[in-house]
DSSP file (Angstrom, degrees, kcal/mol; ACC not computed):
  #  RESIDUE AA STRUCTURE BP1 BP2  ACC     N-H-->O    O-->H-N    N-H-->O    O-->H-N    TCO  KAPPA ALPHA  PHI   PSI    X-CA   Y-CA   Z-CA
    1    1 A M              0   0    0      0, 0.0     2,-0.3     0, 0.0     0, 0.0   0.000 360.0 360.0 360.0 135.8    6.9   -5.8    8.0
    2    2 A Y        -     0   0    0      1,-0.1     0, 0.0     2,-0.0     0, 0.0  -0.681 360.0-112.7-102.7 152.4    8.2   -5.0   11.4
    3    3 A S     >  -     0   0    0     -2,-0.3     4,-2.2     1,-0.1     5,-0.2  -0.172  31.4-107.7 -70.6 168.7    6.8   -5.9   14.8
    4    4 A Y  H  > S+     0   0    0     47,-0.3     4,-2.8     1,-0.2     5,-0.2   0.903 122.1  52.1 -61.7 -38.9    5.4   -3.5   17.2
    5    5 A E  H  > S+     0   0    0      2,-0.2     4,-2.3     1,-0.2    -1,-0.2   0.910 108.1  50.9 -64.5 -43.8    8.5   -3.9   19.4
    6    6 A E  H  > S+     0   0    0      2,-0.2     4,-2.5     1,-0.2    -1,-0.2   0.919 112.4  46.4 -57.2 -52.5   10.9   -3.2   16.4
    7    7 A R  H  X S+     0   0    0     -4,-2.2     4,-2.1     1,-0.2    -2,-0.2   0.909 111.8  50.2 -66.1 -38.2    9.0    0.0   15.5
    8    8 A M  H  X S+     0   0    0     -4,-2.8     4,-3.2    -5,-0.2     5,-0.3   0.916 110.2  51.8 -66.0 -39.9    8.9    1.2   19.2
    9    9 A K  H  X S+     0   0    0     -4,-2.3     4,-2.2     1,-0.2     5,-0.2   0.932 110.1  48.6 -62.9 -42.8   12.7    0.6   19.4
   10   10 A A  H  X S+     0   0    0     -4,-2.5     4,-2.5     2,-0.2    -1,-0.2   0.892 111.9  48.3 -56.7 -44.5   13.2    2.6   16.3
   11   11 A I  H  X S+     0   0    0     -4,-2.1     4,-2.6     2,-0.2    -2,-0.2   0.953 112.9  48.1 -58.2 -52.8   11.0    5.5   17.6
   12   12 A E  H  X S+     0   0    0     -4,-3.2     4,-2.8     1,-0.2    -2,-0.2   0.859 114.4  45.9 -65.0 -35.3   12.9    5.5   21.1
   13   13 A L  H  X S+     0   0    0     -4,-2.2     4,-2.3    -5,-0.3    -1,-0.2   0.943 110.0  54.8 -70.8 -44.6   16.3    5.5   19.4
   14   14 A Y  H  <>S+     0   0    0     -4,-2.5     5,-2.7    -5,-0.2     6,-0.7   0.922 112.3  42.1 -51.6 -51.1   15.2    8.2   17.0
   15   15 A I  H ><5S+     0   0    0     -4,-2.6     3,-1.7     1,-0.2    -1,-0.2   0.965 113.9  53.8 -61.4 -50.7   14.1   10.5   19.9
   16   16 A K  H 3<5S+     0   0    0     -4,-2.8    -1,-0.2     1,-0.3    -2,-0.2   0.764 106.7  51.6 -51.7 -31.0   17.4    9.5   21.8
   17   17 A Y  T ><5S-     0   0    0     -4,-2.3     3,-0.7    -3,-0.2    -1,-0.3  -0.150 125.1-103.1-102.5  30.5   19.5   10.5   18.8
   18   18 A D  T < 5S-     0   0    0     -3,-1.7    -3,-0.2     1,-0.3    -2,-0.2   0.825  75.9 -54.3  51.8  38.2   17.7   13.9   18.7
   19   19 A R  T 3 <S+     0   0    0     -5,-2.7     2,-0.9     1,-0.2    -1,-0.3   0.868  88.9 157.7  65.7  40.1   15.6   13.0   15.8
   20   20 A S    <>  -     0   0    0     -3,-0.7     4,-2.0    -6,-0.7     3,-0.5  -0.796  23.2-171.3-101.8  93.8   18.3   11.9   13.5
   21   21 A I  H  > S+     0   0    0     -2,-0.9     4,-2.8     1,-0.3     5,-0.3   0.933  85.5  49.8 -55.2 -49.5   17.0    9.6   10.9
   22   22 A A  H  > S+     0   0    0      1,-0.2     4,-2.3     2,-0.2    -1,-0.3   0.866 110.2  49.5 -59.9 -36.1   20.3    8.6    9.5
   23   23 A D  H  > S+     0   0    0     -3,-0.5     4,-1.8     2,-0.2    -1,-0.2   0.865 113.0  49.0 -67.0 -39.3   21.9    7.8   13.0
   24   24 A T  H  X S+     0   0    0     -4,-2.0     4,-2.8    -3,-0.2     6,-0.3   0.915 112.9  45.6 -70.1 -48.6   18.9    5.7   13.8
   25   25 A I  H  X S+     0   0    0     -4,-2.8     4,-3.1    -5,-0.2     5,-0.4   0.931 113.3  50.3 -58.3 -48.6   19.0    3.8   10.5
   26   26 A R  H  < S+     0   0    0     -4,-2.3    -2,-0.2    -5,-0.3    -1,-0.2   0.838 112.0  45.9 -69.1 -30.6   22.6    3.3   10.8
   27   27 A E  H  < S+     0   0    0     -4,-1.8    -1,-0.2    -5,-0.1    -2,-0.2   0.959 126.7  30.0 -70.1 -49.7   22.4    1.9   14.4
   28   28 A L  H  < S-     0   0    0     -4,-2.8    -2,-0.2     2,-0.3    -3,-0.2   0.753  89.9-133.9 -85.9 -25.4   19.5   -0.4   13.5
   29   29 A G     <  +     0   0    0     -4,-3.1    -3,-0.1    -5,-0.3    -4,-0.1   0.509  69.5 111.7  83.6   1.0   19.9   -1.4    9.9
   30   30 A Y        +     0   0    0     -5,-0.4    -2,-0.3    -6,-0.3    -1,-0.3  -0.915  42.0  21.1-152.4 168.3   16.2   -0.6    9.6
   31   31 A P        -     0   0    0      0, 0.0     2,-0.2     0, 0.0    -2,-0.1   0.738  66.6-106.1 -73.7-165.8   13.6    1.0    8.6
   32   32 A S     >  -     0   0    0     -2,-0.1     4,-2.6     1,-0.1     5,-0.3  -0.477  36.0-103.0 -79.1 167.6   13.7    3.3    5.6
   33   33 A R  H  > S+     0   0    0      1,-0.2     4,-2.2     2,-0.2     5,-0.2   0.926 120.6  48.0 -59.0 -46.0   13.7    7.0    6.0
   34   34 A G  H  > S+     0   0    0      1,-0.2     4,-1.8     2,-0.2    -1,-0.2   0.874 109.4  51.9 -68.4 -29.8   10.0    7.2    5.0
   35   35 A A  H  > S+     0   0    0      2,-0.2     4,-2.8     1,-0.2     5,-0.2   0.949 110.5  48.7 -70.8 -46.1    8.9    4.5    7.3
   36   36 A L  H  X S+     0   0    0     -4,-2.6     4,-2.3     1,-0.2     5,-0.2   0.909 110.2  51.5 -49.8 -48.0   10.6    6.1   10.2
   37   37 A A  H  X S+     0   0    0     -4,-2.2     4,-1.5    -5,-0.3    -1,-0.2   0.860 112.4  46.1 -56.3 -43.4    9.1    9.4    9.4
   38   38 A R  H  X S+     0   0    0     -4,-1.8     4,-2.5     2,-0.2    -2,-0.2   0.892 112.1  49.6 -72.0 -43.1    5.7    7.9    9.3
   39   39 A W  H  X S+     0   0    0     -4,-2.8     4,-2.6     1,-0.2    -2,-0.2   0.909 112.5  48.0 -68.2 -34.2    6.0    5.9   12.5
   40   40 A Y  H  X S+     0   0    0     -4,-2.3     4,-2.3    -5,-0.2    -1,-0.2   0.882 110.4  51.6 -67.3 -38.3    7.3    9.0   14.3
   41   41 A K  H  X S+     0   0    0     -4,-1.5     4,-1.9     2,-0.2    -1,-0.2   0.865 112.6  46.0 -72.0 -37.7    4.4   11.1   12.9
   42   42 A E  H  X S+     0   0    0     -4,-2.5     4,-3.1     2,-0.2     6,-0.4   0.935 112.8  50.3 -62.1 -49.2    1.9    8.4   14.1
   43   43 A Y  H  X S+     0   0    0     -4,-2.6     4,-2.2     1,-0.2    -2,-0.2   0.885 111.7  47.7 -66.0 -37.0    3.5    8.2   17.5
   44   44 A Q  H  < S+     0   0    0     -4,-2.3    -1,-0.2     2,-0.2    -2,-0.2   0.912 116.2  44.6 -59.5 -47.2    3.4   12.0   17.8
   45   45 A K  H  < S+     0   0    0     -4,-1.9    -2,-0.2     1,-0.2    -1,-0.2   0.923 130.0  21.9 -71.8 -43.1   -0.2   12.2   16.8
   46   46 A N  H  < S-     0   0    0     -4,-3.1    -2,-0.2     2,-0.3    -1,-0.2   0.467  93.2-124.7-109.6  -3.9   -1.4    9.3   19.0
   47   47 A G  S  < S+     0   0    0     -4,-2.2     2,-0.3    -5,-0.3    -4,-0.2   0.476  90.3  38.1  74.0   2.0    1.1    8.9   21.7
   48   48 A C  S    S-     0   0    0     -6,-0.4     2,-0.3    -5,-0.1    -2,-0.3  -0.946  83.7-108.3-161.2 171.0    1.6    5.3   20.7
   49   49 A L        -     0   0    0     -2,-0.3     2,-0.1    -3,-0.1   -10,-0.0  -0.876  41.6 -93.3-112.6 157.8    1.8    3.0   17.4
   50   50 A R        -     0   0    0     -2,-0.3     3,-0.1     1,-0.1    -7,-0.0  -0.325  25.4-135.4 -59.0 141.2   -0.7    0.6   16.3
   51   51 A R  S    S+     0   0    0      1,-0.1     2,-0.3    -2,-0.1   -47,-0.3   0.883  85.9  10.8 -67.9 -38.4   -0.1   -3.0   17.4
   52   52 A S  S    S-     0   0    0    -49,-0.1     2,-0.3   -48,-0.1    -1,-0.1  -0.907  79.3-108.1-140.6 165.8   -0.9   -4.3   13.9
   53   53 A Y        -     0   0    0     -2,-0.3     2,-0.7    -3,-0.1    -2,-0.0  -0.724  22.6-144.3 -94.2 139.7   -1.4   -3.1   10.4
   54   54 A E        -     0   0    0     -2,-0.3     2,-0.4     2,-0.0    -2,-0.0  -0.912  14.9-141.4-104.8 118.4   -4.7   -3.1    8.8
   55   55 A R        -     0   0    0     -2,-0.7     2,-0.5     1,-0.1    -2,-0.0  -0.587  15.6-127.7 -78.0 130.1   -4.6   -3.8    5.2
   56   56 A K        -     0   0    0     -2,-0.4     2,-0.8     1,-0.1    -1,-0.1  -0.608  21.0-159.1 -79.2 129.1   -7.1   -1.8    3.1
   57   57 A N        -     0   0    0     -2,-0.5     2,-0.4     2,-0.0    -1,-0.1  -0.868   5.4-149.6-112.8 109.3   -9.0   -4.1    1.1
   58   58 A H        -     0   0    0     -2,-0.8     2,-0.6     1,-0.0    -2,-0.0  -0.615  11.4-164.0 -79.4 132.9  -10.6   -2.4   -2.0
   59   59 A K        -     0   0    0     -2,-0.4     2,-0.5     0, 0.0    -2,-0.0  -0.964   1.1-161.0-111.7 118.2  -13.8   -3.9   -3.0
   60   60 A Y        -     0   0    0     -2,-0.6     5,-0.0     1,-0.1    -2,-0.0  -0.841  19.3-119.2-109.1 138.9  -15.1   -3.1   -6.3
   61   61 A S     >  -     0   0    0     -2,-0.5     4,-2.3     1,-0.1     5,-0.2  -0.147  27.8-108.6 -68.4 163.1  -18.8   -3.6   -7.2
   62   62 A L  H  > S+     0   0    0      1,-0.2     4,-2.5     2,-0.2     5,-0.1   0.882 121.7  55.2 -62.3 -37.1  -19.8   -5.9  -10.1
   63   63 A E  H  > S+     0   0    0      2,-0.2     4,-2.9     1,-0.2    -1,-0.2   0.941 105.4  50.9 -57.7 -50.7  -20.7   -2.8  -12.1
   64   64 A E  H  > S+     0   0    0      1,-0.2     4,-1.8     2,-0.2    -2,-0.2   0.912 112.7  47.1 -53.3 -48.7  -17.2   -1.3  -11.7
   65   65 A K  H  X S+     0   0    0     -4,-2.3     4,-2.6     2,-0.2    -1,-0.2   0.913 111.4  48.3 -60.7 -46.3  -15.7   -4.5  -12.8
   66   66 A K  H  X S+     0   0    0     -4,-2.5     4,-2.8     1,-0.2    -2,-0.2   0.883 110.6  53.3 -67.9 -35.6  -18.0   -4.8  -15.8
   67   67 A A  H  X S+     0   0    0     -4,-2.9     4,-2.3     2,-0.2    -1,-0.2   0.892 110.9  46.5 -62.0 -39.4  -17.2   -1.1  -16.7
   68   68 A A  H  X S+     0   0    0     -4,-1.8     4,-2.4     2,-0.2    -2,-0.2   0.943 112.8  48.4 -67.9 -49.5  -13.5   -1.8  -16.6
   69   69 A V  H  X S+     0   0    0     -4,-2.6     4,-2.2     2,-0.2     5,-0.2   0.893 112.7  50.9 -60.7 -39.7  -13.8   -5.1  -18.7
   70   70 A D  H  X S+     0   0    0     -4,-2.8     4,-2.6     2,-0.2     5,-0.2   0.976 109.8  49.7 -56.0 -55.1  -16.1   -3.1  -21.3
   71   71 A Y  H  X S+     0   0    0     -4,-2.3     4,-1.6     1,-0.3     6,-0.3   0.875 109.5  50.0 -50.2 -47.7  -13.5   -0.5  -21.5
   72   72 A Y  H  <>S+     0   0    0     -4,-2.4     5,-2.1     1,-0.2     3,-0.3   0.918 113.5  45.7 -59.9 -44.6  -10.8   -3.0  -22.1
   73   73 A L  H  <5S+     0   0    0     -4,-2.2     3,-0.4     1,-0.2    -2,-0.2   0.821 117.7  43.5 -68.3 -36.7  -12.8   -4.7  -24.9
   74   74 A E  H  <5S+     0   0    0     -4,-2.6    -1,-0.2    -5,-0.2    -2,-0.2   0.649 110.9  52.0 -90.8 -12.0  -13.8   -1.6  -26.5
   75   75 A H  T  <5S-     0   0    0     -4,-1.6     3,-0.5    -3,-0.3    -1,-0.2  -0.313 127.1 -70.5-120.9  48.5  -10.5    0.4  -26.4
   76   76 A G  T   5 -     0   0    0     -3,-0.4    -3,-0.2     1,-0.2     3,-0.1   0.467  67.2 -91.0  81.4   2.9   -7.9   -2.0  -27.9
   77   77 A R  S   <S+     0   0    0     -5,-2.1     2,-0.5    -6,-0.3    -1,-0.2   0.885  73.8 151.3  60.4  41.8   -7.5   -4.6  -25.3
   78   78 A R     >  -     0   0    0     -3,-0.5     4,-1.6    -6,-0.3    -1,-0.2  -0.939  34.5-159.0-105.4 119.0   -4.7   -2.9  -23.5
   79   79 A L  H  > S+     0   0    0     -2,-0.5     4,-2.5     2,-0.2     3,-0.4   0.973  91.0  43.7 -63.3 -54.6   -4.5   -3.7  -19.8
   80   80 A R  H  > S+     0   0    0      1,-0.3     4,-2.4     2,-0.2    -1,-0.2   0.871 111.1  54.2 -68.8 -32.4   -2.4   -0.7  -18.7
   81   81 A R  H  > S+     0   0    0      2,-0.2     4,-2.2     1,-0.2    -1,-0.3   0.870 110.3  48.5 -60.8 -38.5   -4.4    1.7  -20.9
   82   82 A T  H  X S+     0   0    0     -4,-1.6     4,-2.8    -3,-0.4     6,-0.3   0.878 110.9  50.1 -64.5 -47.3   -7.5    0.5  -19.1
   83   83 A I  H  X S+     0   0    0     -4,-2.5     4,-2.0     2,-0.2     5,-0.5   0.905 112.8  46.8 -58.2 -47.6   -5.9    0.9  -15.7
   84   84 A R  H  < S+     0   0    0     -4,-2.4    -2,-0.2     1,-0.2    -1,-0.2   0.933 117.1  42.2 -62.4 -49.6   -4.8    4.4  -16.5
   85   85 A A  H  < S+     0   0    0     -4,-2.2    -2,-0.2    -5,-0.2    -1,-0.2   0.884 123.8  34.2 -70.6 -39.8   -8.1    5.4  -17.8
   86   86 A M  H  < S-     0   0    0     -4,-2.8    -1,-0.2    -5,-0.1    -2,-0.2   0.611  96.9-131.4 -91.9 -14.9  -10.4    3.8  -15.3
   87   87 A G     <  +     0   0    0     -4,-2.0    -3,-0.2    -5,-0.3    -4,-0.1   0.737  52.7 149.9  71.2  22.1   -8.1    4.2  -12.3
   88   88 A Y        -     0   0    0     -5,-0.5    -1,-0.2    -6,-0.3     6,-0.1  -0.304  49.3 -91.5 -90.5 174.4   -8.4    0.7  -11.2
   89   89 A P  S    S-     0   0    0      0, 0.0     2,-0.3     0, 0.0     3,-0.1   0.876  70.2 -31.4 -56.5 -69.4   -6.0   -1.5   -9.4
   90   90 A S     >  -     0   0    0      1,-0.1     4,-2.0   -11,-0.0     5,-0.2  -0.934  48.2-105.4-151.3 164.2   -3.6   -3.6  -11.1
   91   91 A V  H  > S+     0   0    0     -2,-0.3     4,-3.1     2,-0.2     5,-0.2   0.950 120.3  52.4 -62.2 -45.4   -2.9   -5.7  -14.2
   92   92 A A  H  > S+     0   0    0      1,-0.2     4,-2.5     2,-0.2    -1,-0.2   0.908 110.8  45.1 -59.0 -46.1   -3.4   -8.9  -12.1
   93   93 A A  H  > S+     0   0    0      1,-0.2     4,-1.9     2,-0.2    -1,-0.2   0.875 115.0  48.0 -69.1 -35.3   -6.7   -7.8  -10.7
   94   94 A L  H  X S+     0   0    0     -4,-2.0     4,-2.6     2,-0.2     5,-0.2   0.946 109.1  53.3 -66.2 -45.4   -8.0   -6.6  -14.2
   95   95 A T  H  X S+     0   0    0     -4,-3.1     4,-3.1     1,-0.2     5,-0.2   0.925 108.5  51.2 -52.9 -46.6   -6.8   -9.9  -15.7
   96   96 A K  H  X S+     0   0    0     -4,-2.5     4,-2.4     1,-0.2    -1,-0.2   0.934 110.9  47.5 -55.9 -45.0   -8.9  -11.8  -13.0
   97   97 A W  H  X S+     0   0    0     -4,-1.9     4,-3.2     2,-0.2     5,-0.4   0.906 111.5  50.1 -70.2 -40.9  -12.0   -9.7  -13.8
   98   98 A I  H  X>S+     0   0    0     -4,-2.6     4,-2.9     1,-0.2     5,-1.8   0.949 112.3  48.5 -62.5 -45.0  -11.6  -10.2  -17.6
   99   99 A D  I  <>S+     0   0    0     -4,-3.1     5,-0.8    -5,-0.2    -2,-0.2   0.910 117.9  40.0 -58.9 -40.6  -11.3  -13.9  -17.0
  100  100 A A  I  <5S+     0   0    0     -4,-2.4    -2,-0.2    -5,-0.2    -1,-0.2   0.919 126.6  32.3 -81.1 -41.6  -14.3  -14.1  -14.8
  101  101 A L  I  <5S+     0   0    0     -4,-3.2    -3,-0.2    -5,-0.2    -2,-0.2   0.761 131.6  21.5 -89.7 -27.7  -16.5  -11.8  -16.7
  102  102 A Y  I  <5S+     0   0    0     -4,-2.9    -3,-0.2    -5,-0.4    -2,-0.1   0.791 127.2  37.2-113.9 -42.4  -15.6  -12.1  -20.3
  103  103 A L  I   <S+     0   0    0     -5,-1.8    -3,-0.2     2,-0.0    -4,-0.2   0.689  87.1 106.2 -89.0 -16.3  -13.9  -15.6  -20.8
  104  104 A A      <       0   0    0     -5,-0.8    -4,-0.1    -6,-0.4     0, 0.0  -0.334 360.0 360.0 -61.4 143.7  -16.0  -17.6  -18.3
  105  105 A P              0   0    0      0, 0.0    -1,-0.1     0, 0.0    -5,-0.1   0.512 360.0 360.0 -73.9 360.0  -18.5  -19.8  -20.1
């Protein structure tokens, strides 16, 4: 993750180099093409960049967790199949839910 100052430096250089992503990355050695494009889009839209990132924390209800665990148990006990079918987060998260809801005493 880059600091506010590093991101602003990249945006300023990007503007100075007539919005050339390749020249900006070559000069700084960071960021990726996609990151620079997102930063510039945010800069254009708001006139500035956010000082810090806000991590989106998905919270699932107990009912949603139980539904995922039930699907897992009833459909062959395949983690990835359950994730694809239910649209839930990751193998690690589903494994924790299974441990907590099914394997717990």
